[in-house]
N, C-alpha and C positions, 0 to 999 in steps of 0.2 A: 251303362258306359258304353261309349260309342265303339264303333270297330277299331279306331284308330287307337284308343288307349289300351284295348283287348291287346292287340299287334304289338306296340310298346311295351306291355308289361310281360308279353309271353316271350317275345323277342330279347327282352332284359333276363328272362330267368336260365338262359343259355349262357348269359356274358359270365367269364372267369370271375372269381371274387377276388379282392385286393385284399393285401395281409394286413396294412393298415388303415383303419375307418376309425375315424372319432368315434366313442362310443355314445356320447351324447349331444344334444343340441346344447352345447356348453356357452360362454360369454366368449371366448375367442372363437367358436366357430362363426356367433351371430355376428361379432364385429366383423371377421374375415368376408363373411358372405356379405354384409352392407358394402364393405371397401369393393366386392369383386360386382356385385352389382352396378354398384355407381360406375366403375369404370366402363363396363358393357355398355351401359348407358349413353356414359359419353361419348365411347366410341362412335355408336350408333344413333345419337340425338340427330345429328342433321338430316341423316337418313330418312329416319322416321317423321321428321319435321316434315320433309318433302314429300311423303307420300300422303300424309293428313290433307285430303284435299276435298273431302264431301263432310256434312252438308254445307261449311264455310270453310272456305280454303285459307285458313288463318295457320295452318303449318305448325302446331304448337302440341302436339302429343308427345313427341322425344323429348322438347322441352320440359313440359308439365312433368312427365315422370323421373325425368333426372332431377329436376328441382324437388320435387317430394323424397326421394331417396336422398338429397344431400340434406334435406331438413331432417329428416331420420338419421342419418349419420350425425351431423351436428347434436342432436342431441344425445348419442351415445357419447358423444364425447366429452359432454358438460357432464354425464353422470360419472363417468369415471374421473374425470379431473376434480371434480367436486366431494367425490367419495371414494375414489381409490379404484384400482383395478381389480380388487377381490371383490367388487359386488356381484351378487348372485344371478344367474342366468333371469332369472323371473323378473329383477327390477331393472337389465338391461335392454329385456325385451319389451316390457312397459313403456321404457323411454323410447325405444324405438317406434313402438305402433302410436305414440303420442306426437311425440316430433312430427312423423309422416302427416297425421292426420292435421295439426296444427299448420305446417306447412305445405297441406296437399293443393295443387294447382289443376284446375279442370277437372273433369268427370274421371278421367283416368288417374290422375292422382287421388280422386277420392277413392277409388277402388282401390288403388296399391294400398293405401293406408288400410282398408279393412282389411287386407293380405296379411299385412303386420300385425294385425290386431288379433287374426286369426291364430298367429304365431304365437304372440303372447298369452293368450289364453290358454293355449295348449301346453306351455310350459309350465304355470303354475302348477297344475295338480302335482300329487307325488311322482317321484322319479317312475319313469316308464320307460320301455328300450324306445332308442331314438329315431326309429322308423316309424315306431306307432306313433310316436309324438309329431313327426312331419306330415303323417297321413291324418292324424285328428285336425293340425293346424290348417290343413287345404280344405278339408271339410267344412270347419268353421267357417274359415276364408271365404269360402264359396255361399254359406247361408248370409253371411254377414254382408256381401257384397251385393248379393242379390237383393236383398232386403234394401239398402241403401239406393236404389236407383228404382225410381217412379215405375216405369216401364221397360224392365227387360226386355231382351229380344236373342235370338239366336245368330250366330254369326258375328258374336261381338266379343270383347274379353271375357264376358263373363260365360261364353262357350269354352273360350281357350280355358279359363279357371276351373269349369265344370269338368273337362275332360281331364287337366291335372289331378283333381281331386279324386275322381273315379280309380284312374289308375295307381296312385298310391293306396287307396282302400283293396286294389285288387290283388297286388304285385305277391301276396301272400308272404310277405318276409317282416322281420321286424328291424333288420339291417338299415342302416342310413344311406347307404351307399345304391343300395335296390331301389328303395322308396325315391330318391332323389332323381336317377334316371330315370325310373319310369314315370314320374310326374314330368319330369321335364321333355321326354321323348313325345307322351302323349299330347302336351302343350304345341309341340313342334307340328306333328299331326295336324293338330286341331287348327293351328293358324292357316294350313293350307286349306282345309276344309271349308272355311268361311265364306271364300269366294262363292261356294253353291249352298249357302243356307241364307242370304239375302238375297232378292231380285235385285236391288241396286249393286250390288256388289257384282254378280255375276253379269249384269247389261254392261257392267265397266271392265269385267277382268280383273278384280283387287282383290287384296286380302286385309284384313283389319289392323289398324295401327297399334290400336292398345293393346291388344293379343298378342302381336309382335313385340311388345314392351314388356308383356309380363312373360314370354317366353324366354326372353335375356335373364331375366331377374331368376328364373327358376333354373335355366341351363348354368347361370353361373355356380349356385348352389353344387348342384351334380357336378361339376368340374372341381369344384373346390373339394369335396370328399372323396373323389376318385383320383386325383391329380392328373387328371386330362385338361387340354386345352379348352377353354371356352370361350363364350361370346363371339361367337358366329353366328348369321343369320341362317334362317332353314332354309333348302332350296324349295324355290316356288318358280309356277310359270308364270312369267311376267312378262309385260309388254314392252317392247323396243323402243326407245327414243333416242335420237341423234346418235345412233350406233354403237347406246350400250343398253344393258338393263336397267331397268328403274323398279322398283316395288310401288306400287300404289294402292293405299287402304282409306278407308273410312274412319270416323271418328265412332266414338262409342254409341252414340244416339244423338238427336237432334233434328234440326232444320235450318232451312235458309229463311224463315218467316221473321226472323229477332234480331234485333240490332245489338243486343249489349249481352255481356258476360258479366253475372253479378255472384260473389261470394263473400260469404263471412261466416265468423265463428260465433256459435249462439249457446249461450249457458244460463243459468236461472228456470229451467225449464222441467217438463215433465212428457212422457211417452204420449200422453193423450193431445196435447198443444202441439207437439211434433207432428203428428199424424195429422191435424188440422193443418200446419204449415205445409205439409207434404201437398195436401190436397189444393191448397190454395196456391202455390207455385205452379201448379200441374194447371191451373184454370189459366193462369196467366204466361205461361213460357212452356218450354219444354227442357229437355236434356236436364231433368231433374234429378239430383244426389242430396241424400241428407243423411250423414253418418256419424257415427258417435264413437268415443273411446268408454272405457270402464269408468272413467272419473264422471262421466255427463257432460263432456264437453263434445260438440257438434257441430261439424264442419257443413255448411248448406252450399250449394250449387244451384243456377239456373241459367239457361240463356231466356231471356224476354226482351220486352223492349222497354216496359214500363219499369224503370228502376224503382222508382218511389213506391210501387205498389210490393216489389219484392223485400224492400226493406222496410216498410212498414207489417208485412208478415211477419217479420223476424221479431218485432219490436213487440207485437201482438203475443207471440210465442215466447219471449223470454229476452234476454238480454244479447242484441247483437254487438259484434265489436270484430275490430280487423277486417272490415270491409273494404272488399276490391271489385271494383267497376272497370270493365276493359270494352272498347267500342269495335266490334269485326271491323268495320270501315277502317282502323285504325292499322289492321293487323293483315286486310286481304295483300296477299301475293300469288303469283303465278305457282302454279304447283312446279315447273322446271325453275322455280327461283335458285340462283347459282350457292345461297347460302341461307342461314338461318333469320336474316334482319328482314324486317317485312317495309321498315320506313328507317329512314336517313336519320332523325333527330326527335328526341325528347327531353321533356323535363321530368326528374323524379323528385317529389317533395315526401319529406316526412312529416306527419302532424299526429296532433292530439285531438280526438273530440269530432264527431261527424258533422258539427257545422262549419269547423276550419277545413275539414276535408272538402266539403262540396264548395267550399269560397275556391280551392285550389283547383280542384276540377272543372269548374266554371270558367277559370284564368285558362284553362288548357292544359295543367300538369297530370300526371300521372301521380296517385296518391299511394304511399304505404301509410295508413293508420296504426297508431297502438295506444295501448291505455297510459297514463301517466306513469303509474305505480309501476309497471313492467319493463318500462323500456324494449328497445329492438335489438335483437343481435345481428352480428354479423352475416349468419346464413340467411336471415331474413330480407337484410338488403340485398346479397346477390339476387337469391329471387325475384324480389321486385326488379333489379335491373333488368335481369334477362327478361321478365315478363313483359318490358314495356316494349320488346321485340324492335328496339332501335338501335342502329350502330353506333349514333354519338349520342350521349346521354350526359346533360348537367345535373347532378346530384345536389339536393338543397338540405341539409340536415335538419335546421332549425333548431340548434341544441349545441352549445358550445360543449358538452359533453360528447356528444354524439360524433362530434366529428373524427377522432381517431378509430373509431369504429366504422364510420362511412369510408374511411380511407382503406382500410383492411378491405372492406368487401369491395371498393374500387380496384383494387389492385386483383383481387380474387377472379374480377369480371373481366379485367385486362386479360388476364391470360386465357380467357376462353374467346379472347376477340374482338370485344366491346369494347370501345375508346370511352372512358368515365371521366368526368371532370368534375371533384367535388368542391362547390362554391361555399367557404365555411361559415353561413348563415349562422348567427347564434340566437336566434328567436325568429320565430312564425312570422311576424310583422317584416322582418329582414328578407325572409322568404318571398313574402306576398308583395313586397317592393320588386325584387328580381323578377319575378312571373308577371308584373305586370307591366315590363317593359320587353320581355320576351318577344321576339319578332322570328318565327321559322322562316319566314321570306328571306332576312338578313344573313349575311354570312356570317357562317357559323363563330367565328374569330370575334369578329365584330360585335355579336349578340351577346357571347360572354363577358366582353369587356364592360358592355352596356348593362349586364343584369348586375356584374359584380359592384359597377360603381353606385348603382340604385340600392343594394343592399348596404354597403358601407356608408352611404350618406344618411343611414335611417338610424334615428336613434330610439333607444327603445326604453320603456319602464312600465310598472307595474303596479300596482295595491295589493297589500295584504293585511288579514286582519290579525293582530297580536292576541296570542293565546296565552300568553304568561306575563308577568313583568319582567322587562329586560332593560338592559344599558345600550343604547344604539350610538352612532357618532354625532345624533343631533339631541341626546337628551334620554331622560328614562320614559319607556311607555309602560303604558298600565294596560291588563287586559282588556279587549273589547276596539282599543285604539286603532287605528289605521296608521300603518307603514306606507309611506312613499319610496319605491326603491328605483334606482337607476345604476347600471355599471356594478351591480351587484353589492351596492351599498344602501343603507338607509338614508334617506336624504330630506325627510322631512314626518311630522307625525299629527295626524288629524284628527278630529273628534268623528268623522264619519265618513263613508266612503263618496259620498256627492262634494264636499270641502275635499276631502284629499284628491279627489279626481279635478278638480278646479285646480288645486294648490298644483299638483304634479304637473298638469298641462301647461300652467304660467311658467312655470321653470322652466320646465322643457324648452320652451318658446324665446326664452331671453337669448338663446343663442342663435334664432331664425328658423325658420321654416315656412313651408308652403303647403304642406298636406298633412293633416292630422287623423291617422288612423285610430278608432277604439274599437277593442275587441270586448263583449261583455261574457263573463263569466257565467257558468252553469248556475242558474237560480240567481242571477243577478237582475234587480229589476228593471223593465226597460227605461223606466223614467232616470235612471242613472246616465244613460246616454242622452235622453232628449235635452235632459237639464245642461248637459257638459257641453253639447253640439250649439244649444241657443247662447249660452254664455261667450264661447270662442268666438261665433259670428258676432257678436257687439262687442268685444273687446279687442278679437285680433280679424276685424273684415277681411283683412288680404289672405287669411288660409281657408283652405276648404277642408271642411270635415265630413269623415265618412264613419259611418257605427256600423258596425257587424255582430252578430251572436256569434263568438268563436264558442262557447260552449267548454272553455279550458277549467279546470277543478280547481289548479291552484292559486290563480289569480282571479278575484272578482272582475276585475278589469286590468287590463293591457292598453299601454299607449304607445303608437310610433309616432314621430314625427320624421318628416322628409323634404 
C-alpha cells in the first residue's frame, strides 16, 4: 500500500465514531449510493470532460462515467419496478453491475463497471460485517479492472483504485464508515499523486481524469454512510488559465495514432477466445479493455483505425452486438471549450442489424444498434444522445413503438442542455430517406423540414412467411405462403418470396414513386433482389431501384417507395 493510503487509514483511525451507521451494504444503501454517485458525476461532468485533453482531446471521460452510472441506476430501477422493492441486495447489486457493463462508455466506463461487479461479487456470499464486504469488493474490483485493461499503467484510474482497495484492507475495522472513508481519502490522495507517476502527466502538470471520477464515486459512499457532505473534488495543484484554476488530466490509456473508438457487447464466447480477441485488438489498436459480468456478457473497447478488423475479431470470438463507432475527429474540441459539446449538429439513428447500421453510418448518422427481440430502453437512448457530443440532435427511432421511448429520452437530454428533435420515423427505410437528404451545411430548421418531408414521402412494406394457417383481410393463408404487408395490414398472399416481392412492389407503385429501396433480410438469397430490380427496370423504367443487404431478422424483404 502506498504512503497516501496508509496516512489516510491512520488519520481515519483517530476519527470519532458516529452513532448511526448502516449495519450492512443493503438494498437501500446501494440505491442511495448509486443516486449520490450519479449526482456527484453530474455536478462535475463538465469539469472532468474539460480536463480530458490527452491523448485525444475528445473531452469525454466525465460524460462516459456519468452515462455508465446512469445505465447502472436504470437497471436497478427496472429490477425494483418489475420485482418490487423487497428484492435482496445480491439481486440489486447484480443488476447494478450488469447495467453498468451493458451501458459502459469508454475505457473509464468499462473500469467503473468492474468496480460495481466487485461489489456484486462481494455481497453474494454469506452475511459478513459491512466493512469487510466493502473491503473485499474493492479488492475484487481492482483485480477485475486490472485484468480488463491490456496494458495497465501507474498514474491512471487503476492506481487510484489500487490505493482505495489497499486502504480499505489496512484500516483494521469492520465498520462500514471506517472502511468507506479510508478508501475515499486514499483515492483522493492517489488522484493527486498521479501527476508524478507518469512522465506525460508530470510534463503537463496534470492529474488523471478517470481517477478523479472514481474518487467522486467512492467519496459519495463515504458521505452517505457518515452523513457528511460529499461530491467535492480533492484539492490539487493545478495550472491557471484566464485567471481561474483548471484541472488538466489524462485519459486512462491510449495514443493519438488511431482515428476511431469501437465498442460492442459480446456473448457466445469463452475465456480462450476472449484471450485471442484481446491479442488481436492489441495488435491493431490501443486503449484495449475487455470486461465481463458473472453471466458471460463481455464489453469490448478499443481505439483503432481499422474498424472492420476490430469487428471481425469480435465475430471470430463470439457474437458481437450493440456496436458503437465514434470518430475522434468528430469529437475534437479545444481543452478550454466552454461546454461539453464538441460539434453543433448530429443525426442519431436507431437500427437493428449490422448491415443497416453500416448503411446509416456511411450516410453520416451516429448509430444506436440493438437486437430486434430486446428493444431499446430510455437510458440507452439518453446515453447515445450524449455520446454524439452534439448540441443539436435529430433522433430517428425508425419504429413507431419506439417513438414514445425516444420522446422520453429526448426530454431527459433536454434537461441536460442538449437540443433534441425526434423525427417519428416508423421504419428504417423512412430513416434512411430522411438521412439521404440531410445536409449539415443547410440551416438547421430547413434541414429538419427536408428530412421530415423525405420520411413522410416514403411508403414502406414487407414480406413475411406465414407460420400457420390464418384468416387475413385478403383471404386465408396456409403455412409457408408469403404475406405482403403495408401500413400494418396484409394486402396480398403469394406462393413464394420472389412472386411476393414483384406483386408488392407493383402494388406500392400504383400510387407513383421515383425511387424503390430494397432491404434483403438475414439469409435472404441475393437473387431475390436481383430479380426484383430487373423486373422493375423493365416494367417501371422511370423508377430508380436500389438494393441493399439489410440483415433484418423479422422480414425477409422490406420495400420503400419514395
